[in-house]
C-alpha positions in Angstrom: -76.2 71.9 -147.0 -77.8 75.1 -145.8 -76.6 76.7 -142.6 -74.0 73.6 -142.1 -71.3 75.8 -141.1 -73.4 78.1 -138.7 -71.8 76.9 -135.5 -68.3 76.7 -136.7 -65.5 78.9 -135.3 -65.1 82.3 -137.1 -61.6 81.4 -138.1 -62.7 78.2 -139.6 -65.5 80.1 -141.4 -63.1 82.7 -142.8 -60.7 79.9 -144.2 -63.7 78.2 -145.7 -65.1 81.5 -147.3 -61.6 82.1 -148.8 -61.7 78.5 -150.2 -65.3 79.3 -151.7 -64.2 82.7 -153.0 -61.1 81.1 -155.0 -63.0 78.1 -156.1 -65.8 79.8 -157.6 -63.6 82.5 -159.2 -61.4 80.0 -160.8 -64.4 78.0 -162.1 -66.3 81.1 -163.4 -62.8 82.6 -165.0 -62.0 79.4 -166.7 -65.6 79.0 -168.1 -65.7 82.7 -169.0 -62.4 82.4 -170.8 -63.5 79.4 -172.9 -66.7 81.5 -173.7 -64.8 84.4 -174.7 -62.3 82.9 -177.0 -64.7 82.6 -180.0 -66.6 85.7 -179.2 -63.4 88.0 -179.2 -61.8 85.8 -181.9 -58.6 85.2 -179.8 -56.4 82.2 -179.2 -55.6 80.9 -175.6 -51.7 81.4 -176.4 -52.4 85.2 -177.3 -53.9 85.9 -173.7 -50.6 87.4 -172.1 -50.0 89.5 -175.2 -53.5 90.9 -175.1 -53.5 91.7 -171.2 -50.2 93.5 -171.8 -51.4 95.5 -174.9 -54.3 97.9 -173.6 -53.8 100.4 -176.4 -56.0 98.1 -179.0 -59.6 98.7 -178.7 -60.4 95.1 -179.2 -57.9 94.2 -176.3 -59.6 96.8 -174.2 -62.9 95.3 -174.8 -61.6 92.0 -173.7 -60.0 93.5 -170.5 -63.4 95.0 -169.5 -65.0 91.6 -170.1 -62.4 90.1 -167.6 -63.0 92.9 -165.2 -66.8 92.1 -165.3 -66.1 88.6 -165.0 -63.9 89.2 -161.8 -66.5 91.2 -160.0 -69.2 88.6 -160.6 -67.0 85.5 -159.9 -64.7 86.8 -157.2 -67.2 88.7 -155.2 -70.9 88.6 -156.0 -71.6 84.7 -156.5 -69.3 83.6 -153.7 -71.0 85.9 -151.2 -74.3 84.4 -151.7 -73.0 80.8 -151.6 -71.2 81.6 -148.4 -74.2 83.2 -146.9 -76.2 80.2 -148.0 -73.7 77.8 -146.1 -73.4 80.2 -143.0 -77.2 80.9 -142.2 -80.9 79.8 -142.9 -81.5 83.1 -144.7 -78.9 84.4 -147.1 -80.6 87.7 -147.8 -81.0 88.2 -144.0 -77.4 87.1 -143.2 -76.2 89.8 -145.9 -78.5 92.4 -144.4 -80.4 93.0 -147.7 -83.7 92.8 -145.7 -83.3 96.0 -143.7 -85.0 98.8 -145.6 -82.7 101.8 -146.5 -84.1 105.0 -145.2 -84.4 107.7 -147.8 -83.1 110.5 -145.7 -79.9 108.4 -144.8 -79.5 107.7 -148.5 -79.5 111.4 -149.3 -77.0 111.8 -146.4 -74.8 109.0 -147.8 -74.4 111.3 -151.1 -73.3 114.2 -149.2 -71.0 112.2 -146.9 -69.1 110.8 -149.9 -68.7 114.2 -151.5 -67.4 115.8 -148.3 -64.9 112.9 -147.9 -63.2 113.7 -151.1 -60.8 116.4 -149.8 -59.8 114.0 -146.7 -59.3 111.1 -149.1 -57.3 113.1 -151.6 -55.1 114.4 -148.9 -54.2 110.9 -147.6 -53.8 109.7 -151.2 -51.1 112.3 -151.9 -49.4 111.6 -148.6 -49.5 107.8 -149.3 -48.2 108.3 -152.8 -45.2 110.3 -151.5 -44.0 107.6 -149.1 -40.8 105.8 -149.6 -39.4 102.5 -148.3 -35.9 102.4 -146.6 -33.1 101.9 -148.9 -32.7 98.3 -148.5 -36.2 97.8 -149.7 -35.3 99.7 -152.8 -36.2 96.7 -155.2 -39.4 96.2 -153.2 -40.4 99.8 -153.7 -39.5 99.6 -157.3 -41.7 96.8 -157.8 -44.5 98.5 -155.9 -44.3 101.4 -158.1 -44.4 99.3 -161.4 -47.5 97.6 -160.1 -49.1 101.0 -159.3 -48.0 102.5 -162.6 -49.6 99.3 -164.4 -52.8 99.6 -162.5 -53.1 103.3 -163.3 -52.6 102.8 -166.9 -55.5 100.3 -166.9 -57.7 102.5 -165.1 -57.0 105.4 -167.2 -57.6 103.1 -170.3 -61.1 102.0 -168.9 -61.9 105.7 -168.2 -61.4 106.6 -172.1 -65.0 107.1 -173.1 -66.2 108.4 -176.4 -69.8 107.5 -176.3 -72.9 107.7 -174.0 -73.0 103.8 -174.2 -69.3 103.4 -173.0 -70.3 105.8 -170.0 -73.3 103.4 -169.0 -71.1 100.4 -169.3 -68.4 102.0 -167.2 -70.8 103.2 -164.6 -71.9 99.4 -164.6 -68.5 97.9 -164.5 -66.8 100.4 -162.2 -69.8 101.7 -160.2 -72.4 99.1 -159.8 -70.6 95.6 -159.9 -67.8 96.7 -157.6 -70.1 98.5 -155.1 -72.3 95.3 -154.9 -69.7 92.7 -154.8 -66.9 94.3 -152.6 -69.4 95.3 -149.9 -71.1 91.9 -149.9 -67.8 90.1 -149.3 -65.8 92.7 -147.2 -68.6 94.2 -144.9 -71.5 91.4 -145.4 -69.2 88.4 -144.8 -65.6 89.6 -143.4 -66.6 92.2 -141.1 -69.2 90.0 -139.7 -66.6 87.2 -139.2 -63.9 89.3 -137.7 -66.4 90.9 -135.4 -67.6 87.5 -134.2 -63.8 86.3 -133.9 -62.5 89.4 -132.0 -65.7 90.1 -130.1 -65.3 93.7 -131.1 -67.2 95.6 -133.8 -64.2 98.3 -134.3 -61.6 95.5 -134.8 -63.8 93.8 -137.1 -64.4 97.0 -139.2 -60.7 97.6 -139.3 -59.6 94.1 -140.3 -62.2 93.9 -143.0 -61.0 97.4 -144.2 -57.3 96.3 -144.2 -58.1 93.3 -146.4 -60.5 95.5 -148.6 -57.5 97.9 -149.3 -54.9 95.1 -149.8 -57.1 93.3 -152.2 -56.7 96.0 -154.7 -52.9 95.5 -154.8 -52.2 99.2 -155.2 -49.9 100.0 -152.5 -49.6 103.7 -153.0 -53.4 104.0 -152.7 -53.5 101.8 -149.5 -54.3 104.5 -147.0 -57.2 106.2 -148.8 -58.9 103.0 -149.6 -58.4 101.8 -145.9 -60.1 105.0 -144.8 -63.0 104.2 -147.2 -63.3 100.7 -146.0 -63.5 102.1 -142.5 -66.3 104.5 -143.6 -68.1 101.9 -145.2 -67.8 99.7 -142.2 -69.4 102.2 -139.9 -72.1 102.9 -142.2 -72.8 99.2 -142.3 -72.6 99.0 -138.4 -74.9 101.8 -137.6 -77.5 101.0 -140.1 -77.5 97.4 -140.0 -78.2 97.3 -143.8 -75.9 96.6 -146.6 -77.6 99.0 -148.9 -75.8 102.0 -147.3 -72.1 100.9 -147.8 -73.3 99.7 -151.3 -74.5 103.2 -151.8 -71.5 104.9 -150.6 -69.3 102.8 -152.7 -71.3 103.2 -155.6 -71.5 107.1 -155.3 -67.7 107.0 -154.8 -66.9 105.1 -157.9 -69.5 106.5 -160.3 -68.7 110.1 -159.4 -65.3 109.6 -160.8 -66.5 107.8 -163.9 -68.9 110.7 -164.6 -66.4 113.5 -164.0 -63.9 111.8 -166.4 -66.5 111.5 -169.0 -67.6 114.9 -169.1 -64.5 116.8 -168.2 -61.6 114.2 -168.8 -58.3 116.0 -168.2 -59.6 119.4 -167.9 -60.6 119.0 -164.2 -59.5 115.5 -163.4 -56.2 116.6 -162.0 -57.9 119.4 -160.0 -60.4 116.9 -158.3 -57.6 114.6 -157.6 -55.6 117.2 -155.7 -58.7 118.9 -154.2 -58.0 119.3 -150.6 -54.4 118.0 -151.0 -52.6 121.1 -152.6 -51.3 123.9 -150.6 -53.9 126.3 -151.8 -56.9 124.1 -150.9 -56.0 122.9 -147.3 -59.0 125.1 -145.9 -61.1 122.8 -147.9 -59.8 119.8 -146.0 -60.7 121.6 -142.6 -64.2 122.5 -143.7 -64.9 118.8 -145.3 -63.6 117.4 -141.9 -66.1 119.5 -140.1 -68.9 118.9 -142.5 -68.2 115.2 -142.7 -68.3 114.9 -138.8 -71.6 116.6 -138.8 -73.1 114.4 -141.6 -71.9 111.3 -139.9 -73.4 112.2 -136.6 -76.5 113.0 -138.5 -76.4 109.5 -140.3 -75.8 107.8 -137.0 -78.6 109.6 -135.2 -81.2 109.0 -138.0 -80.5 105.4 -138.3 -80.4 105.0 -134.4 -83.8 106.8 -134.0 -85.2 104.2 -136.8 -84.1 101.3 -135.0 -85.6 102.5 -131.8 -88.9 103.4 -133.7 -88.9 99.8 -135.1 -88.3 98.3 -131.6 -91.3 100.1 -130.1 -93.8 98.9 -132.7 
């Protein structure tokens, strides 16, 4: 079975990858629900009510369990199954075998921090978008979905202990960083690059799917930009560790700030670079981000040349 689809057309691989992702997710989700029923002392008929009532601590714990199950079943496990079927070496296919340069990892941290004002600017712009009048019902549905997702996110970020902080770092920082990067950069970006014969199209299409997957329409543009950023980090380095690191820093920073500062600075962080008084931060961050990305590119290019000379 290993490497059985290696010679298939990229489109066929993509369709098969989607089939694997959905099949594995449904299986793991079903098993996970069956296992959870006695653990959380709930009945199957109560699931819709539990999911809609996030204010109860017991319900919130169950939702966090489902979120963890989703990251593992929808992204992490399917990515390794797909890599197994598409190659002779799953870890090599997913670019785990390329070592992460320490200097480049430090650059990743600064790259993610410097991107905050730019991402926030486009987030504010995206949130203010309105559809034409004849699509009023569609816009209403989209805003309801956005509001629902925001409520769940805020509920997840309510942390009253250090144990909750560490679990949230694991659930929001570690698992999505690994799983989503494996699927969207390790699998999809590779397939669409093979299909279009163009790395830039491969990066863009994978980033569009990455952003669309979150189903938060008024956060589509900033997630698209993050997806493009992660795509180029992956392309320049040839290692999945760098987009994983960037994704982890982005998500974990938000979790840690919410834990230590909650509402005191959360709104300021969200508007940093987007409000009128902080536009100059946007310009400064753009200059710094360009310089840091150039440094990352040169550092990784130099590292590859040194390896080739050995």
